[in-house]
FIVEX-818663 format. One record per residue (C-alpha): x, y, z; residue number from 1. Coordinates in Angstrom, 1 decimal. Each point is the difference from the previous one (the first is absolute). Layout:
SITE      X      Y      Z   n
SITE      X      Y      Z NUM
...
//
This chain:
SITE      X      Y      Z   n
SITE  120.1   85.6   86.1   1
SITE   -3.8   -0.7   -0.7   2
SITE   -0.8    0.3    3.6   3
SITE    1.6    3.9    0.1   4
SITE   -1.9    0.7   -2.8   5
SITE   -3.3   -1.3    1.5   6
SITE    0.6    2.2    3.0   7
SITE    0.4    3.0   -2.2   8
SITE   -3.2   -1.0   -1.5   9
SITE   -2.0   -0.6    3.3  10
SITE    1.6    3.2    1.1  11
SITE   -1.3    2.2   -2.9  12
SITE   -3.3   -1.8    0.0  13
SITE   -0.3    1.2    3.8  14
SITE    1.2    3.4   -0.3  15
SITE   -2.8    0.3   -3.0  16
SITE   -2.5   -1.6    2.3  17
SITE    0.9    2.3    2.9  18
SITE   -0.2    3.0   -2.7  19
SITE   -3.3   -1.3   -1.3  20
SITE   -1.5    0.0    3.9  21
SITE    1.1    3.1    1.2  22
SITE   -1.5    1.6   -3.4  23
SITE   -3.4   -2.1    0.6  24
SITE    0.0    1.1    3.9  25
SITE    0.5    3.7   -1.1  26
SITE   -2.8   -0.1   -2.7  27
SITE   -2.3   -2.1    2.9  28
SITE    0.7    2.1    3.0  29
SITE    1.8    3.4   -0.4  30
SITE   -0.9    1.2    3.6  31
SITE    1.9   -3.4    1.3  32
SITE    2.7    0.6   -2.0  33
SITE    0.8    3.4    1.0  34
SITE   -0.7   -0.9    3.7  35
SITE    3.2   -2.8   -0.6  36
SITE    2.3    3.0   -1.3  37
SITE   -1.1    2.0    3.1  38
SITE    0.7   -2.4    2.4  39
SITE    3.2   -1.1   -2.0  40
SITE    1.2    3.5   -0.2  41
SITE   -0.6    0.5    3.9  42
SITE    1.4   -2.9    0.9  43
SITE    3.3    1.2   -1.7  44
SITE   -0.2    3.3    1.4  45
SITE    0.1   -1.5    3.3  46
SITE    2.6   -2.4   -0.7  47
SITE    2.1    3.2   -1.2  48
SITE   -0.5    2.2    3.1  49
SITE    0.7   -3.3    2.1  50
SITE    3.1   -0.2   -2.0  51
SITE    1.0    3.5    0.6  52
SITE   -1.3    0.2    3.7  53
SITE    3.1   -3.2    0.4  54
SITE    2.7    2.0   -2.0  55
SITE   -0.4    3.0    1.9  56
SITE   -0.2   -1.9    3.2  57
SITE    3.6   -1.2   -0.8  58
SITE    2.0    3.1   -0.5  59
//
């Protein structure tokens, strides 16, 4: 039982650490953060387009 709560504590700690890193990165390098968001959005749009083409090819 102690290990389960330890896992929750670790997950909570890692979540907070990741959040702190994201805030730090945004403050230190807003241009880099904007580029990551742009690249992610472009990748998602490309994936959506590819999925759309695949589904259309099935019909």
